[in-house]
N, CA, C and O atoms as a CHARMM CRD file, in Angstrom:
* protein
*
  248
    1    1 MET  N    -14.39000  32.78300 -24.64900 PROA 1      0.00000
    2    1 MET  CA   -14.90700  31.92800 -23.60400 PROA 1      0.00000
    3    1 MET  C    -13.85800  30.87200 -23.22300 PROA 1      0.00000
    4    1 MET  O    -13.21200  30.29700 -24.09900 PROA 1      0.00000
    5    2 ILE  N    -13.69000  30.62000 -21.93700 PROA 2      0.00000
    6    2 ILE  CA   -12.72300  29.63900 -21.45000 PROA 2      0.00000
    7    2 ILE  C    -13.42000  28.29600 -21.26400 PROA 2      0.00000
    8    2 ILE  O    -14.48200  28.19600 -20.64900 PROA 2      0.00000
    9    3 GLU  N    -12.79000  27.28300 -21.81300 PROA 3      0.00000
   10    3 GLU  CA   -13.34200  25.93800 -21.69300 PROA 3      0.00000
   11    3 GLU  C    -12.89200  25.30800 -20.37700 PROA 3      0.00000
   12    3 GLU  O    -11.70400  25.32600 -20.05500 PROA 3      0.00000
   13    4 GLN  N    -13.82400  24.75900 -19.62600 PROA 4      0.00000
   14    4 GLN  CA   -13.47600  24.09800 -18.36200 PROA 4      0.00000
   15    4 GLN  C    -13.29500  22.60900 -18.61300 PROA 4      0.00000
   16    4 GLN  O    -14.07200  21.97400 -19.32600 PROA 4      0.00000
   17    5 LYS  N    -12.25200  22.07700 -18.01000 PROA 5      0.00000
   18    5 LYS  CA   -11.98700  20.64300 -18.12200 PROA 5      0.00000
   19    5 LYS  C    -12.51100  19.95500 -16.86900 PROA 5      0.00000
   20    5 LYS  O    -12.49700  20.52000 -15.77600 PROA 5      0.00000
   21    6 ASN  N    -12.96600  18.74600 -17.05200 PROA 6      0.00000
   22    6 ASN  CA   -13.38800  17.95300 -15.90200 PROA 6      0.00000
   23    6 ASN  C    -12.15100  17.52300 -15.12700 PROA 6      0.00000
   24    6 ASN  O    -11.26400  16.86400 -15.66900 PROA 6      0.00000
   25    7 ILE  N    -12.10300  17.89500 -13.87600 PROA 7      0.00000
   26    7 ILE  CA   -10.99400  17.48300 -13.02000 PROA 7      0.00000
   27    7 ILE  C    -11.44100  16.24100 -12.26600 PROA 7      0.00000
   28    7 ILE  O    -12.43900  16.25600 -11.54500 PROA 7      0.00000
   29    8 GLN  N    -10.69700  15.18700 -12.44400 PROA 8      0.00000
   30    8 GLN  CA   -11.04300  13.92800 -11.80700 PROA 8      0.00000
   31    8 GLN  C    -10.06600  13.64000 -10.68300 PROA 8      0.00000
   32    8 GLN  O     -8.87100  13.91500 -10.79100 PROA 8      0.00000
   33    9 GLU  N    -10.58400  13.08900  -9.61700 PROA 9      0.00000
   34    9 GLU  CA    -9.74700  12.66300  -8.49800 PROA 9      0.00000
   35    9 GLU  C     -8.89900  11.48200  -8.94400 PROA 9      0.00000
   36    9 GLU  O     -9.38600  10.61700  -9.67300 PROA 9      0.00000
   37   10 PRO  N     -7.63400  11.42800  -8.51700 PROA 10     0.00000
   38   10 PRO  CA    -6.80600  10.27100  -8.87300 PROA 10     0.00000
   39   10 PRO  C     -7.30700   9.00300  -8.17600 PROA 10     0.00000
   40   10 PRO  O     -7.89300   9.06100  -7.09500 PROA 10     0.00000
   41   11 GLU  N     -7.06600   7.87300  -8.81000 PROA 11     0.00000
   42   11 GLU  CA    -7.43600   6.59000  -8.21000 PROA 11     0.00000
   43   11 GLU  C     -6.64100   6.41400  -6.92200 PROA 11     0.00000
   44   11 GLU  O     -5.43500   6.65800  -6.89200 PROA 11     0.00000
   45   12 LYS  N     -7.32200   5.98800  -5.85800 PROA 12     0.00000
   46   12 LYS  CA    -6.66000   5.83200  -4.56700 PROA 12     0.00000
   47   12 LYS  C     -6.71600   4.38700  -4.09900 PROA 12     0.00000
   48   12 LYS  O     -7.61500   3.62900  -4.46200 PROA 12     0.00000
   49   13 VAL  N     -5.73500   4.02800  -3.28600 PROA 13     0.00000
   50   13 VAL  CA    -5.66100   2.71100  -2.65900 PROA 13     0.00000
   51   13 VAL  C     -5.35200   2.90900  -1.18800 PROA 13     0.00000
   52   13 VAL  O     -4.93000   3.98900  -0.77500 PROA 13     0.00000
   53   14 SER  N     -5.56100   1.87300  -0.40300 PROA 14     0.00000
   54   14 SER  CA    -5.25000   1.93500   1.02600 PROA 14     0.00000
   55   14 SER  C     -3.88100   1.34900   1.29400 PROA 14     0.00000
   56   14 SER  O     -3.49600   0.34000   0.70300 PROA 14     0.00000
   57   15 CYS  N     -3.15200   1.98900   2.18900 PROA 15     0.00000
   58   15 CYS  CA    -1.87500   1.46000   2.64600 PROA 15     0.00000
   59   15 CYS  C     -2.15900   0.14000   3.36800 PROA 15     0.00000
   60   15 CYS  O     -3.10900   0.05700   4.14600 PROA 15     0.00000
   61   16 GLU  N     -1.36300  -0.87000   3.12300 PROA 16     0.00000
   62   16 GLU  CA    -1.56300  -2.19400   3.72500 PROA 16     0.00000
   63   16 GLU  C     -1.39300  -2.16500   5.24300 PROA 16     0.00000
   64   16 GLU  O     -1.97200  -3.00100   5.93500 PROA 16     0.00000
   65   17 VAL  N     -0.62000  -1.23000   5.77100 PROA 17     0.00000
   66   17 VAL  CA    -0.32500  -1.19000   7.20700 PROA 17     0.00000
   67   17 VAL  C     -1.23900  -0.23300   7.95500 PROA 17     0.00000
   68   17 VAL  O     -1.90000  -0.63300   8.91300 PROA 17     0.00000
   69   18 CYS  N     -1.28600   1.03000   7.53100 PROA 18     0.00000
   70   18 CYS  CA    -2.03200   2.04300   8.29200 PROA 18     0.00000
   71   18 CYS  C     -3.38500   2.36700   7.67000 PROA 18     0.00000
   72   18 CYS  O     -4.16400   3.11600   8.25900 PROA 18     0.00000
   73   19 PHE  N     -3.67900   1.82500   6.50300 PROA 19     0.00000
   74   19 PHE  CA    -4.94800   1.99500   5.78500 PROA 19     0.00000
   75   19 PHE  C     -5.21200   3.43100   5.34800 PROA 19     0.00000
   76   19 PHE  O     -6.35000   3.77300   5.02700 PROA 19     0.00000
   77   20 LYS  N     -4.18900   4.27400   5.32900 PROA 20     0.00000
   78   20 LYS  CA    -4.30500   5.64000   4.84400 PROA 20     0.00000
   79   20 LYS  C     -4.57600   5.59600   3.33900 PROA 20     0.00000
   80   20 LYS  O     -3.93500   4.83100   2.61800 PROA 20     0.00000
   81   21 GLU  N     -5.52300   6.41400   2.85900 PROA 21     0.00000
   82   21 GLU  CA    -5.83500   6.48100   1.43600 PROA 21     0.00000
   83   21 GLU  C     -4.76000   7.29900   0.72300 PROA 21     0.00000
   84   21 GLU  O     -4.48500   8.44100   1.09200 PROA 21     0.00000
   85   22 ILE  N     -4.16000   6.69900  -0.29800 PROA 22     0.00000
   86   22 ILE  CA    -3.10200   7.36500  -1.04900 PROA 22     0.00000
   87   22 ILE  C     -3.33600   7.17900  -2.54500 PROA 22     0.00000
   88   22 ILE  O     -3.87300   6.15200  -2.96200 PROA 22     0.00000
   89   23 PRO  N     -2.94000   8.16100  -3.36000 PROA 23     0.00000
   90   23 PRO  CA    -3.07000   7.99100  -4.80900 PROA 23     0.00000
   91   23 PRO  C     -2.17300   6.85800  -5.30000 PROA 23     0.00000
   92   23 PRO  O     -1.06800   6.67000  -4.79000 PROA 23     0.00000
   93   24 VAL  N     -2.64600   6.11200  -6.28000 PROA 24     0.00000
   94   24 VAL  CA    -1.86800   5.00100  -6.82600 PROA 24     0.00000
   95   24 VAL  C     -0.50600   5.49400  -7.31300 PROA 24     0.00000
   96   24 VAL  O      0.49900   4.79900  -7.16100 PROA 24     0.00000
   97   25 SER  N     -0.47400   6.69300  -7.89900 PROA 25     0.00000
   98   25 SER  CA     0.78700   7.21200  -8.42300 PROA 25     0.00000
   99   25 SER  C      1.80900   7.50400  -7.32700 PROA 25     0.00000
  100   25 SER  O      3.00700   7.54700  -7.60600 PROA 25     0.00000
  101   26 GLU  N      1.36300   7.70500  -6.09000 PROA 26     0.00000
  102   26 GLU  CA     2.25400   7.99600  -4.97000 PROA 26     0.00000
  103   26 GLU  C      2.60900   6.74700  -4.16700 PROA 26     0.00000
  104   26 GLU  O      3.51600   6.78300  -3.33700 PROA 26     0.00000
  105   27 ALA  N      1.90800   5.65500  -4.40500 PROA 27     0.00000
  106   27 ALA  CA     2.06900   4.44300  -3.59800 PROA 27     0.00000
  107   27 ALA  C      3.30700   3.66300  -4.00300 PROA 27     0.00000
  108   27 ALA  O      3.65200   3.57700  -5.18100 PROA 27     0.00000
  109   28 THR  N      3.95900   3.10300  -3.01300 PROA 28     0.00000
  110   28 THR  CA     5.03800   2.15300  -3.24500 PROA 28     0.00000
  111   28 THR  C      4.37600   0.78600  -3.30600 PROA 28     0.00000
  112   28 THR  O      3.60900   0.43700  -2.40900 PROA 28     0.00000
  113   29 SER  N      4.65100   0.01600  -4.32800 PROA 29     0.00000
  114   29 SER  CA     3.98700  -1.28000  -4.45000 PROA 29     0.00000
  115   29 SER  C      4.98700  -2.42100  -4.41100 PROA 29     0.00000
  116   29 SER  O      6.12600  -2.29100  -4.85800 PROA 29     0.00000
  117   30 VAL  N      4.53900  -3.53100  -3.87000 PROA 30     0.00000
  118   30 VAL  CA     5.30200  -4.76800  -3.88300 PROA 30     0.00000
  119   30 VAL  C      4.44300  -5.75500  -4.65500 PROA 30     0.00000
  120   30 VAL  O      3.31200  -6.04700  -4.26800 PROA 30     0.00000
  121   31 LYS  N      4.98300  -6.26000  -5.73400 PROA 31     0.00000
  122   31 LYS  CA     4.21100  -7.14800  -6.59100 PROA 31     0.00000
  123   31 LYS  C      4.57300  -8.59400  -6.30500 PROA 31     0.00000
  124   31 LYS  O      5.74500  -8.94800  -6.17500 PROA 31     0.00000
  125   32 ALA  N      3.55200  -9.41100  -6.21000 PROA 32     0.00000
  126   32 ALA  CA     3.72300 -10.84900  -6.04800 PROA 32     0.00000
  127   32 ALA  C      2.96200 -11.51100  -7.19200 PROA 32     0.00000
  128   32 ALA  O      2.42400 -10.82700  -8.06300 PROA 32     0.00000
  129   33 THR  N      2.91800 -12.80400  -7.18800 PROA 33     0.00000
  130   33 THR  CA     2.27700 -13.48900  -8.30600 PROA 33     0.00000
  131   33 THR  C      0.76500 -13.28000  -8.33200 PROA 33     0.00000
  132   33 THR  O      0.18200 -13.23200  -9.41500 PROA 33     0.00000
  133   34 ASP  N      0.11700 -13.15500  -7.18600 PROA 34     0.00000
  134   34 ASP  CA    -1.33900 -13.07200  -7.15800 PROA 34     0.00000
  135   34 ASP  C     -1.89900 -11.75400  -6.63600 PROA 34     0.00000
  136   34 ASP  O     -3.11700 -11.57200  -6.64800 PROA 34     0.00000
  137   35 TYR  N     -1.06800 -10.84100  -6.18400 PROA 35     0.00000
  138   35 TYR  CA    -1.60400  -9.61000  -5.60800 PROA 35     0.00000
  139   35 TYR  C     -0.56400  -8.48900  -5.64400 PROA 35     0.00000
  140   35 TYR  O      0.62100  -8.72100  -5.88000 PROA 35     0.00000
  141   36 ILE  N     -1.04000  -7.28000  -5.40600 PROA 36     0.00000
  142   36 ILE  CA    -0.17300  -6.11800  -5.27300 PROA 36     0.00000
  143   36 ILE  C     -0.49700  -5.49100  -3.92700 PROA 36     0.00000
  144   36 ILE  O     -1.66700  -5.32000  -3.58700 PROA 36     0.00000
  145   37 VAL  N      0.51500  -5.15100  -3.16900 PROA 37     0.00000
  146   37 VAL  CA     0.35000  -4.55100  -1.85200 PROA 37     0.00000
  147   37 VAL  C      0.93500  -3.14000  -1.91200 PROA 37     0.00000
  148   37 VAL  O      2.04600  -2.94400  -2.40300 PROA 37     0.00000
  149   38 TYR  N      0.18400  -2.16400  -1.41100 PROA 38     0.00000
  150   38 TYR  CA     0.62100  -0.77200  -1.46700 PROA 38     0.00000
  151   38 TYR  C      0.97900  -0.24000  -0.08800 PROA 38     0.00000
  152   38 TYR  O      0.39900  -0.64400   0.92000 PROA 38     0.00000
  153   39 TYR  N      1.94600   0.67600  -0.06100 PROA 39     0.00000
  154   39 TYR  CA     2.39800   1.30900   1.18000 PROA 39     0.00000
  155   39 TYR  C      2.50300   2.80100   0.96200 PROA 39     0.00000
  156   39 TYR  O      2.86900   3.24500  -0.12600 PROA 39     0.00000
  157   40 CYS  N      2.18500   3.59100   1.99200 PROA 40     0.00000
  158   40 CYS  CA     2.26300   5.05200   1.86200 PROA 40     0.00000
  159   40 CYS  C      3.69500   5.54000   1.98000 PROA 40     0.00000
  160   40 CYS  O      3.98700   6.67700   1.60900 PROA 40     0.00000
  161   41 GLY  N      4.59600   4.70800   2.48900 PROA 41     0.00000
  162   41 GLY  CA     5.99200   5.10900   2.61000 PROA 41     0.00000
  163   41 GLY  C      6.85200   3.96600   3.11400 PROA 41     0.00000
  164   41 GLY  O      6.36000   2.87100   3.38800 PROA 41     0.00000
  165   42 LEU  N      8.13100   4.23400   3.23100 PROA 42     0.00000
  166   42 LEU  CA     9.06800   3.19200   3.65400 PROA 42     0.00000
  167   42 LEU  C      8.84300   2.73300   5.08900 PROA 42     0.00000
  168   42 LEU  O      9.08200   1.57000   5.41300 PROA 42     0.00000
  169   43 GLU  N      8.38800   3.63500   5.94700 PROA 43     0.00000
  170   43 GLU  CA     8.13700   3.26300   7.35100 PROA 43     0.00000
  171   43 GLU  C      7.06700   2.17100   7.43700 PROA 43     0.00000
  172   43 GLU  O      7.24300   1.18600   8.15400 PROA 43     0.00000
  173   44 CYS  N      5.96300   2.34100   6.71300 PROA 44     0.00000
  174   44 CYS  CA     4.91100   1.32300   6.72100 PROA 44     0.00000
  175   44 CYS  C      5.39100   0.03800   6.05200 PROA 44     0.00000
  176   44 CYS  O      5.05500  -1.05700   6.50300 PROA 44     0.00000
  177   45 TYR  N      6.16400   0.16100   4.99400 PROA 45     0.00000
  178   45 TYR  CA     6.70000  -1.03000   4.33500 PROA 45     0.00000
  179   45 TYR  C      7.58500  -1.82200   5.28800 PROA 45     0.00000
  180   45 TYR  O      7.48000  -3.04700   5.34700 PROA 45     0.00000
  181   46 ASP  N      8.45600  -1.14300   6.03700 PROA 46     0.00000
  182   46 ASP  CA     9.32300  -1.82000   7.00900 PROA 46     0.00000
  183   46 ASP  C      8.50900  -2.50200   8.09900 PROA 46     0.00000
  184   46 ASP  O      8.83100  -3.61900   8.50500 PROA 46     0.00000
  185   47 ARG  N      7.45600  -1.84200   8.57800 PROA 47     0.00000
  186   47 ARG  CA     6.58000  -2.46100   9.59200 PROA 47     0.00000
  187   47 ARG  C      5.93100  -3.72300   9.03900 PROA 47     0.00000
  188   47 ARG  O      5.84700  -4.73600   9.73300 PROA 47     0.00000
  189   48 TRP  N      5.46700  -3.66200   7.78200 PROA 48     0.00000
  190   48 TRP  CA     4.84300  -4.82400   7.15700 PROA 48     0.00000
  191   48 TRP  C      5.83300  -5.97600   7.02100 PROA 48     0.00000
  192   48 TRP  O      5.49000  -7.12500   7.29800 PROA 48     0.00000
  193   49 ARG  N      7.06400  -5.67500   6.59400 PROA 49     0.00000
  194   49 ARG  CA     8.09000  -6.72000   6.44300 PROA 49     0.00000
  195   49 ARG  C      8.39300  -7.38500   7.77400 PROA 49     0.00000
  196   49 ARG  O      8.53300  -8.60700   7.83700 PROA 49     0.00000
  197   50 LYS  N      8.49600  -6.59400   8.84900 PROA 50     0.00000
  198   50 LYS  CA     8.76800  -7.16000  10.17400 PROA 50     0.00000
  199   50 LYS  C      7.62900  -8.06200  10.62200 PROA 50     0.00000
  200   50 LYS  O      7.87100  -9.10000  11.23900 PROA 50     0.00000
  201   51 GLN  N      6.38200  -7.67900  10.32000 PROA 51     0.00000
  202   51 GLN  CA     5.23700  -8.53000  10.66600 PROA 51     0.00000
  203   51 GLN  C      5.29800  -9.84000   9.89500 PROA 51     0.00000
  204   51 GLN  O      4.98400 -10.89300  10.45000 PROA 51     0.00000
  205   52 GLN  N      5.69300  -9.79800   8.63200 PROA 52     0.00000
  206   52 GLN  CA     5.76600 -11.00100   7.81200 PROA 52     0.00000
  207   52 GLN  C      6.85300 -11.95100   8.30900 PROA 52     0.00000
  208   52 GLN  O      6.68700 -13.16900   8.24200 PROA 52     0.00000
  209   53 VAL  N      7.95000 -11.41400   8.80000 PROA 53     0.00000
  210   53 VAL  CA     9.04800 -12.22600   9.31500 PROA 53     0.00000
  211   53 VAL  C      8.63900 -12.87100  10.63400 PROA 53     0.00000
  212   53 VAL  O      8.98300 -14.02600  10.88300 PROA 53     0.00000
  213   54 GLU  N      7.91500 -12.14800  11.48100 PROA 54     0.00000
  214   54 GLU  CA     7.51500 -12.65900  12.78600 PROA 54     0.00000
  215   54 GLU  C      6.43300 -13.72600  12.68500 PROA 54     0.00000
  216   54 GLU  O      6.39500 -14.62600  13.52400 PROA 54     0.00000
  217   55 THR  N      5.55700 -13.65700  11.69400 PROA 55     0.00000
  218   55 THR  CA     4.42700 -14.57500  11.56500 PROA 55     0.00000
  219   55 THR  C      4.85700 -16.04600  11.44700 PROA 55     0.00000
  220   55 THR  O      4.32000 -16.86500  12.19300 PROA 55     0.00000
  221   56 PRO  N      5.77900 -16.43300  10.56900 PROA 56     0.00000
  222   56 PRO  CA     6.14800 -17.85700  10.47000 PROA 56     0.00000
  223   56 PRO  C      6.72700 -18.40600  11.77900 PROA 56     0.00000
  224   56 PRO  O      6.46700 -19.56300  12.11000 PROA 56     0.00000
  225   57 ASP  N      7.49600 -17.62600  12.52900 PROA 57     0.00000
  226   57 ASP  CA     8.06100 -18.09600  13.78800 PROA 57     0.00000
  227   57 ASP  C      6.97700 -18.37400  14.81400 PROA 57     0.00000
  228   57 ASP  O      7.05000 -19.37500  15.52800 PROA 57     0.00000
  229   58 SER  N      5.98300 -17.51800  14.90300 PROA 58     0.00000
  230   58 SER  CA     4.92900 -17.70700  15.89400 PROA 58     0.00000
  231   58 SER  C      4.05200 -18.90100  15.53600 PROA 58     0.00000
  232   58 SER  O      3.50000 -19.53900  16.43200 PROA 58     0.00000
  233   59 GLU  N      3.90600 -19.22700  14.22800 PROA 59     0.00000
  234   59 GLU  CA     3.13900 -20.39400  13.83200 PROA 59     0.00000
  235   59 GLU  C      3.84700 -21.68100  14.21100 PROA 59     0.00000
  236   59 GLU  O      3.18400 -22.66300  14.54500 PROA 59     0.00000
  237   60 LYS  N      5.18600 -21.71000  14.17000 PROA 60     0.00000
  238   60 LYS  CA     5.93500 -22.91100  14.52000 PROA 60     0.00000
  239   60 LYS  C      5.81300 -23.23900  16.00300 PROA 60     0.00000
  240   60 LYS  O      5.81000 -24.41000  16.38100 PROA 60     0.00000
  241   61 LYS  N      5.70900 -22.19800  16.85600 PROA 61     0.00000
  242   61 LYS  CA     5.64600 -22.39700  18.29500 PROA 61     0.00000
  243   61 LYS  C      4.31000 -22.95200  18.73400 PROA 61     0.00000
  244   61 LYS  O      4.22600 -23.54300  19.81100 PROA 61     0.00000
  245   62 SER  N      3.24700 -22.78500  17.93400 PROA 62     0.00000
  246   62 SER  CA     1.91500 -23.23000  18.33100 PROA 62     0.00000
  247   62 SER  C      1.76900 -24.71400  18.30700 PROA 62     0.00000
  248   62 SER  O      0.69800 -25.23400  18.61800 PROA 62     0.00000
């Protein structure tokens, strides 16, 4: 008789930019002191970085 193992889905997180569900093991993470941000790939990470750079400038103009 063959024993069946329980197959479990990997833990998933959402990409910070596109909100695509990705396994934690596949996610690129950026760690800060209070949080971890996940990205599905370098393209989304670059988009997030550009948004972070633009935000402080737009706050100064207000």
